[in-house]
Each structure stands twice: as structure tokens, then as C-alpha cells.
N, CA, C and O atoms as CSV, one atom per row, in Angstrom:
chain,resi,resn,atom,element,x,y,z
A,1,ASP,N,N,-6.454,-10.883,-14.520
A,1,ASP,CA,C,-5.591,-9.945,-14.909
A,1,ASP,C,C,-5.481,-9.057,-13.925
A,1,ASP,O,O,-6.613,-8.764,-13.540
A,2,LEU,N,N,-4.366,-8.290,-13.131
A,2,LEU,CA,C,-4.180,-7.679,-12.242
A,2,LEU,C,C,-4.233,-6.184,-12.250
A,2,LEU,O,O,-4.376,-5.465,-11.261
A,3,ILE,N,N,-4.102,-5.816,-13.480
A,3,ILE,CA,C,-4.084,-4.281,-14.040
A,3,ILE,C,C,-5.418,-3.765,-13.749
A,3,ILE,O,O,-6.459,-4.306,-14.124
A,4,GLY,N,N,-5.322,-2.502,-12.940
A,4,GLY,CA,C,-6.573,-1.810,-12.631
A,4,GLY,C,C,-6.910,-2.258,-11.049
A,4,GLY,O,O,-7.766,-1.555,-10.512
A,5,SER,N,N,-6.430,-3.173,-10.360
A,5,SER,CA,C,-6.708,-3.768,-9.024
A,5,SER,C,C,-6.082,-2.790,-8.058
A,5,SER,O,O,-5.102,-2.099,-8.335
A,6,THR,N,N,-6.766,-2.784,-6.821
A,6,THR,CA,C,-6.150,-1.599,-5.716
A,6,THR,C,C,-5.620,-2.927,-4.853
A,6,THR,O,O,-5.979,-4.103,-4.914
A,7,ILE,N,N,-4.510,-2.186,-3.934
A,7,ILE,CA,C,-3.785,-2.826,-2.893
A,7,ILE,C,C,-4.989,-3.867,-2.212
A,7,ILE,O,O,-4.689,-5.029,-1.938
A,8,GLN,N,N,-5.963,-3.491,-2.040
A,8,GLN,CA,C,-7.044,-4.499,-1.314
A,8,GLN,C,C,-7.307,-5.278,-2.059
A,8,GLN,O,O,-7.435,-6.348,-1.464
A,9,ASP,N,N,-7.479,-5.379,-3.110
A,9,ASP,CA,C,-7.923,-6.368,-3.959
A,9,ASP,C,C,-6.680,-7.692,-4.380
A,9,ASP,O,O,-6.912,-8.766,-4.935
A,10,LEU,N,N,-5.738,-7.308,-4.032
A,10,LEU,CA,C,-4.277,-8.069,-4.104
A,10,LEU,C,C,-3.950,-8.634,-2.792
A,10,LEU,O,O,-3.324,-9.693,-2.747
A,11,CYS,N,N,-4.282,-8.081,-1.806
A,11,CYS,CA,C,-4.146,-8.532,-0.746
A,11,CYS,C,C,-5.062,-9.840,-0.134
A,11,CYS,O,O,-6.281,-9.920,-0.284
A,12,HIS,N,N,-4.056,-11.054,0.732
A,12,HIS,CA,C,-4.789,-11.735,0.896
A,12,HIS,C,C,-6.066,-11.423,1.693
A,12,HIS,O,O,-6.093,-10.430,2.421
A,13,PRO,N,N,-6.973,-12.125,1.593
A,13,PRO,CA,C,-8.365,-11.810,2.552
A,13,PRO,C,C,-8.145,-11.599,4.199
A,13,PRO,O,O,-8.664,-10.758,4.933
A,14,HIS,N,N,-6.983,-12.894,4.585
A,14,HIS,CA,C,-6.820,-12.775,6.026
A,14,HIS,C,C,-5.812,-11.915,6.193
A,14,HIS,O,O,-5.422,-11.922,7.360
A,15,ASP,N,N,-5.131,-11.047,5.378
A,15,ASP,CA,C,-4.125,-9.917,5.830
A,15,ASP,C,C,-4.856,-8.326,5.798
A,15,ASP,O,O,-4.295,-7.313,6.217
A,16,LEU,N,N,-6.227,-8.377,5.200
A,16,LEU,CA,C,-6.383,-7.128,4.619
A,16,LEU,C,C,-6.403,-6.082,5.947
A,16,LEU,O,O,-5.981,-4.943,5.751
A,17,SER,N,N,-6.840,-6.412,7.169
A,17,SER,CA,C,-6.742,-5.935,8.240
A,17,SER,C,C,-5.260,-5.177,8.296
A,17,SER,O,O,-5.263,-3.953,8.426
A,18,LYS,N,N,-4.089,-5.836,8.206
A,18,LYS,CA,C,-2.999,-5.365,8.507
A,18,LYS,C,C,-2.490,-4.154,7.083
A,18,LYS,O,O,-1.581,-3.326,7.157
A,19,VAL,N,N,-3.355,-4.394,5.940
A,19,VAL,CA,C,-2.894,-3.041,4.969
A,19,VAL,C,C,-4.155,-1.965,5.403
A,19,VAL,O,O,-4.000,-0.744,5.417
A,20,THR,N,N,-5.085,-2.471,5.659
A,20,THR,CA,C,-6.013,-1.134,6.228
A,20,THR,C,C,-5.475,-0.308,7.188
A,20,THR,O,O,-5.538,0.920,7.143
A,21,ALA,N,N,-4.839,-1.082,8.232
A,21,ALA,CA,C,-4.106,-0.290,9.574
A,21,ALA,C,C,-3.009,0.700,8.982
A,21,ALA,O,O,-2.698,1.841,9.324
A,22,HIS,N,N,-2.473,-0.234,7.855
A,22,HIS,CA,C,-1.274,0.825,7.274
A,22,HIS,C,C,-1.826,1.798,6.472
A,22,HIS,O,O,-1.306,2.891,6.694
A,23,LEU,N,N,-2.503,1.816,5.800
A,23,LEU,CA,C,-3.095,3.273,4.858
A,23,LEU,C,C,-3.348,3.806,6.061
A,23,LEU,O,O,-2.720,4.847,6.250
A,24,LYS,N,N,-4.143,3.419,7.070
A,24,LYS,CA,C,-4.812,4.631,8.119
A,24,LYS,C,C,-3.389,5.207,8.736
A,24,LYS,O,O,-3.114,6.407,8.768
A,25,ASP,N,N,-2.767,4.439,9.087
A,25,ASP,CA,C,-1.404,5.004,10.299
A,25,ASP,C,C,-0.621,5.953,8.887
A,25,ASP,O,O,-0.248,7.108,9.093
A,26,THR,N,N,-0.483,5.427,7.770
A,26,THR,CA,C,0.053,6.512,6.776
A,26,THR,C,C,-0.890,7.901,6.541
A,26,THR,O,O,-0.332,8.917,6.124
A,27,LEU,N,N,-1.965,7.901,6.752
A,27,LEU,CA,C,-2.729,9.036,6.480
A,27,LEU,C,C,-2.987,9.718,7.737
A,27,LEU,O,O,-3.663,10.747,7.720
A,28,GLN,N,N,-2.585,9.319,8.677
A,28,GLN,CA,C,-2.571,9.776,10.079
A,28,GLN,C,C,-1.173,10.686,10.235
A,28,GLN,O,O,-1.050,11.848,10.623
A,29,THR,N,N,-0.237,9.791,9.819
A,29,THR,CA,C,1.168,10.535,10.507
A,29,THR,C,C,1.965,10.826,9.338
A,29,THR,O,O,3.074,11.359,9.392
A,30,GLY,N,N,1.433,10.498,8.377
A,30,GLY,CA,C,2.274,11.236,7.022
A,30,GLY,C,C,2.722,9.801,6.318
A,30,GLY,O,O,2.379,9.497,5.175
A,31,GLU,N,N,3.416,9.092,7.046
A,31,GLU,CA,C,4.166,7.846,6.666
A,31,GLU,C,C,4.342,6.615,7.440
A,31,GLU,O,O,4.328,6.671,8.670
A,32,GLY,N,N,4.521,5.417,6.768
A,32,GLY,CA,C,4.477,4.384,7.550
A,32,GLY,C,C,5.131,2.899,6.846
A,32,GLY,O,O,5.282,2.827,5.627
A,33,THR,N,N,5.454,1.865,7.671
A,33,THR,CA,C,5.731,0.807,7.083
A,33,THR,C,C,4.735,-0.182,7.668
A,33,THR,O,O,4.308,-0.127,8.821
A,34,SER,N,N,4.375,-1.191,6.657
A,34,SER,CA,C,3.188,-1.869,7.272
A,34,SER,C,C,4.204,-3.518,7.985
A,34,SER,O,O,5.411,-3.742,7.892
A,35,SER,N,N,3.309,-4.221,8.525
A,35,SER,CA,C,3.653,-5.209,9.348
A,35,SER,C,C,3.623,-6.327,7.520
A,35,SER,O,O,3.125,-5.929,6.466
A,36,MET,N,N,4.168,-7.389,7.702
A,36,MET,CA,C,4.238,-8.279,6.793
A,36,MET,C,C,3.054,-8.563,6.208
A,36,MET,O,O,2.158,-8.227,6.983
A,37,TYR,N,N,2.523,-9.128,4.974
A,37,TYR,CA,C,1.675,-9.324,4.623
A,37,TYR,C,C,1.651,-10.055,2.964
A,37,TYR,O,O,2.559,-9.865,2.154
A,38,ARG,N,N,0.370,-10.943,2.674
A,38,ARG,CA,C,0.547,-11.530,1.475
A,38,ARG,C,C,-0.147,-10.726,0.419
A,38,ARG,O,O,-1.308,-10.318,0.433
A,39,LEU,N,N,0.855,-10.559,-0.581
A,39,LEU,CA,C,0.354,-9.765,-1.953
A,39,LEU,C,C,0.176,-10.861,-3.030
A,39,LEU,O,O,1.123,-11.635,-3.174
A,40,ARG,N,N,-1.053,-11.041,-3.896
A,40,ARG,CA,C,-1.180,-11.840,-4.789
A,40,ARG,C,C,-0.432,-11.460,-6.052
A,40,ARG,O,O,-0.714,-10.354,-6.511
A,41,ILE,N,N,0.406,-12.132,-6.644
A,41,ILE,CA,C,0.850,-11.565,-8.248
A,41,ILE,C,C,0.377,-12.403,-9.345
A,41,ILE,O,O,0.853,-12.258,-10.471
A,42,ASN,N,N,-0.577,-13.319,-9.085
A,42,ASN,CA,C,-1.339,-14.124,-10.230
A,42,ASN,C,C,-2.397,-14.587,-9.471
A,42,ASN,O,O,-2.500,-14.222,-8.300
A,43,ALA,N,N,-3.321,-15.453,-10.051
A,43,ALA,CA,C,-4.489,-16.080,-9.574
A,43,ALA,C,C,-4.556,-16.544,-8.272
A,43,ALA,O,O,-5.295,-16.185,-7.355
A,44,ASP,N,N,-3.439,-17.632,-8.319
A,44,ASP,CA,C,-3.391,-18.292,-7.398
A,44,ASP,C,C,-1.990,-18.251,-6.531
A,44,ASP,O,O,-1.587,-19.323,-6.082
A,45,LYS,N,N,-1.339,-17.215,-6.316
A,45,LYS,CA,C,0.036,-17.312,-6.092
A,45,LYS,C,C,0.337,-16.001,-5.281
A,45,LYS,O,O,0.077,-14.953,-5.873
A,46,PHE,N,N,0.861,-15.909,-3.978
A,46,PHE,CA,C,1.056,-14.968,-3.259
A,46,PHE,C,C,2.491,-14.762,-2.763
A,46,PHE,O,O,3.128,-15.814,-2.698
A,47,LEU,N,N,3.170,-13.619,-2.387
A,47,LEU,CA,C,4.488,-13.145,-2.004
A,47,LEU,C,C,4.304,-12.584,-0.681
A,47,LEU,O,O,3.313,-11.893,-0.444
A,48,ASN,N,N,5.226,-12.840,0.244
A,48,ASN,CA,C,5.063,-11.894,1.629
A,48,ASN,C,C,5.739,-10.709,1.172
A,48,ASN,O,O,6.847,-10.785,0.641
A,49,VAL,N,N,5.102,-9.557,1.358
A,49,VAL,CA,C,5.813,-8.292,1.314
A,49,VAL,C,C,5.279,-7.490,2.362
A,49,VAL,O,O,4.304,-7.693,3.085
A,50,GLN,N,N,6.431,-6.142,2.301
A,50,GLN,CA,C,6.082,-5.160,3.409
A,50,GLN,C,C,6.116,-3.840,2.507
A,50,GLN,O,O,6.725,-3.660,1.453
A,51,THR,N,N,5.322,-3.002,3.193
A,51,THR,CA,C,4.925,-1.834,2.302
A,51,THR,C,C,5.594,-0.364,2.850
A,51,THR,O,O,5.340,-0.162,4.038
A,52,THR,N,N,5.987,0.149,2.530
A,52,THR,CA,C,6.700,1.627,3.076
A,52,THR,C,C,6.012,2.502,2.321
A,52,THR,O,O,6.132,2.338,1.107
A,53,SER,N,N,5.144,3.617,2.781
A,53,SER,CA,C,4.310,4.387,2.069
A,53,SER,C,C,4.923,6.194,2.730
A,53,SER,O,O,5.529,6.350,3.790
A,54,LYS,N,N,4.648,7.006,2.028
A,54,LYS,CA,C,4.674,8.209,2.296
A,54,LYS,C,C,3.371,9.016,1.601
A,54,LYS,O,O,2.961,8.637,0.504
A,55,ILE,N,N,2.655,10.307,2.393
A,55,ILE,CA,C,1.757,10.900,1.868
A,55,ILE,C,C,2.140,11.919,1.300
A,55,ILE,O,O,2.947,12.554,1.979
A,56,PHE,N,N,1.839,12.470,0.066
A,56,PHE,CA,C,2.187,13.982,-0.638
A,56,PHE,C,C,0.977,14.502,-0.528
A,56,PHE,O,O,0.040,13.828,-0.958
A,57,LYS,N,N,0.725,15.738,0.034
A,57,LYS,CA,C,-0.184,16.653,-0.070
A,57,LYS,C,C,-0.454,17.755,-1.004
A,57,LYS,O,O,0.530,18.350,-1.444
A,58,ALA,N,N,-1.705,18.148,-1.404
A,58,ALA,CA,C,-1.564,18.874,-2.454
A,58,ALA,C,C,-1.173,20.098,-1.747
A,58,ALA,O,O,-1.272,20.436,-0.567
A,59,ASN,N,N,-0.501,20.910,-3.238
A,59,ASN,CA,C,0.394,21.899,-2.751
A,59,ASN,C,C,0.508,22.848,-4.527
A,59,ASN,O,O,1.068,22.450,-5.548
A,60,VAL,N,N,-0.095,23.876,-4.344
A,60,VAL,CA,C,0.305,24.920,-5.405
A,60,VAL,C,C,1.764,25.178,-5.753
A,60,VAL,O,O,2.168,25.471,-6.878
A,61,MET,N,N,2.585,25.022,-4.549
A,61,MET,CA,C,4.096,25.111,-5.057
A,61,MET,C,C,4.473,23.851,-5.852
A,61,MET,O,O,5.111,23.845,-6.905
A,62,ASN,N,N,4.041,22.901,-5.269
A,62,ASN,CA,C,4.887,21.329,-6.143
A,62,ASN,C,C,3.919,21.178,-7.377
A,62,ASN,O,O,4.154,20.333,-8.241
A,63,GLY,N,N,2.938,21.928,-7.435
A,63,GLY,CA,C,2.215,21.311,-8.767
A,63,GLY,C,C,1.404,20.021,-8.640
A,63,GLY,O,O,1.210,19.206,-9.542
A,64,HIS,N,N,0.915,19.954,-7.252
A,64,HIS,CA,C,-0.283,18.580,-7.195
A,64,HIS,C,C,-1.152,19.389,-6.647
A,64,HIS,O,O,-1.053,20.327,-5.856
A,65,ASP,N,N,-2.458,18.619,-7.468
A,65,ASP,CA,C,-3.519,19.295,-7.268
A,65,ASP,C,C,-4.716,18.269,-6.405
A,65,ASP,O,O,-5.903,18.543,-6.228
A,66,THR,N,N,-3.984,17.046,-5.960
A,66,THR,CA,C,-4.487,16.053,-5.364
A,66,THR,C,C,-3.264,15.649,-3.918
A,66,THR,O,O,-2.079,15.953,-3.784
A,67,ASP,N,N,-4.115,14.932,-3.111
A,67,ASP,CA,C,-3.174,14.317,-2.451
A,67,ASP,C,C,-3.068,13.100,-3.184
A,67,ASP,O,O,-3.769,12.676,-4.103
A,68,PHE,N,N,-1.593,12.380,-2.351
A,68,PHE,CA,C,-1.596,11.170,-3.179
A,68,PHE,C,C,-0.340,10.352,-2.024
A,68,PHE,O,O,0.523,10.984,-1.415
A,69,ILE,N,N,-0.517,8.999,-1.962
A,69,ILE,CA,C,0.178,7.998,-1.290
A,69,ILE,C,C,1.011,7.584,-2.499
A,69,ILE,O,O,0.532,7.284,-3.593
A,70,MET,N,N,2.669,7.604,-2.105
A,70,MET,CA,C,3.459,6.688,-2.591
A,70,MET,C,C,4.034,5.624,-2.016
A,70,MET,O,O,4.534,5.774,-0.901
A,71,SER,N,N,4.074,4.375,-2.648
A,71,SER,CA,C,4.702,3.302,-1.718
A,71,SER,C,C,5.373,2.491,-2.589
A,71,SER,O,O,5.161,2.376,-3.796
A,72,THR,N,N,6.227,1.911,-1.893
A,72,THR,CA,C,7.231,0.698,-2.253
A,72,THR,C,C,7.044,-0.654,-1.581
A,72,THR,O,O,7.103,-0.685,-0.352
A,73,ASN,N,N,6.832,-1.730,-2.235
A,73,ASN,CA,C,6.824,-3.017,-1.909
A,73,ASN,C,C,7.944,-3.834,-1.767
A,73,ASN,O,O,8.633,-3.791,-2.787
A,74,SER,N,N,8.383,-4.541,-0.925
A,74,SER,CA,C,9.739,-5.100,-0.560
A,74,SER,C,C,8.990,-6.825,-0.327
A,74,SER,O,O,7.982,-7.215,0.262
A,75,ILE,N,N,10.020,-7.488,-1.081
A,75,ILE,CA,C,9.591,-9.262,-1.138
A,75,ILE,C,C,10.223,-9.423,0.087
A,75,ILE,O,O,11.438,-9.236,0.139
A,76,VAL,N,N,9.328,-9.880,1.529
A,76,VAL,CA,C,10.031,-10.566,2.651
A,76,VAL,C,C,10.173,-12.115,2.545
A,76,VAL,O,O,9.219,-12.884,2.423
A,77,GLY,N,N,11.582,-12.501,2.612
A,77,GLY,CA,C,11.675,-14.239,3.047
A,77,GLY,C,C,12.129,-14.521,1.580
A,77,GLY,O,O,12.375,-15.672,1.221
């Protein structure tokens, strides 16, 4: 079951460095778009996806007490 899995858990092992680089870039610059990588959709099937992410910093004014990253995944090909 995929519920409770992290993006790293769902990423194809050979593409993990792409996802790690994307997350690092998003944390440093505030937003980013990954290169294409394979994302697991069930036990033996992957889709080619690209992720666009933006970090939202904790702020009393916006009601957030922790930083978080919001991401959208687009199917490629």
C-alpha cells in the first residue's frame, strides 16, 4: 500500500538523486521544478513525472506554525 509513503519511498531507486536535488533546490530557492523521474504507482508500475514545488515558511500572520512544501506532480509522456 502506498499510503503513508514518502516521495523518496515512491521514487525509482535510480532516480532518487533527481528527487533529492529537487527538494534541496526548493529549500534553498523557495521553489523549483524537477527533472523527469519515475514515480511508483503500485508494486510493479512506475510513471514518468515532473514535480513543481514551493516552500511556505511558518508565519504567525498566515496561521502556519511550521514550514511546509507544496508540490504538484505532472505525468510526462
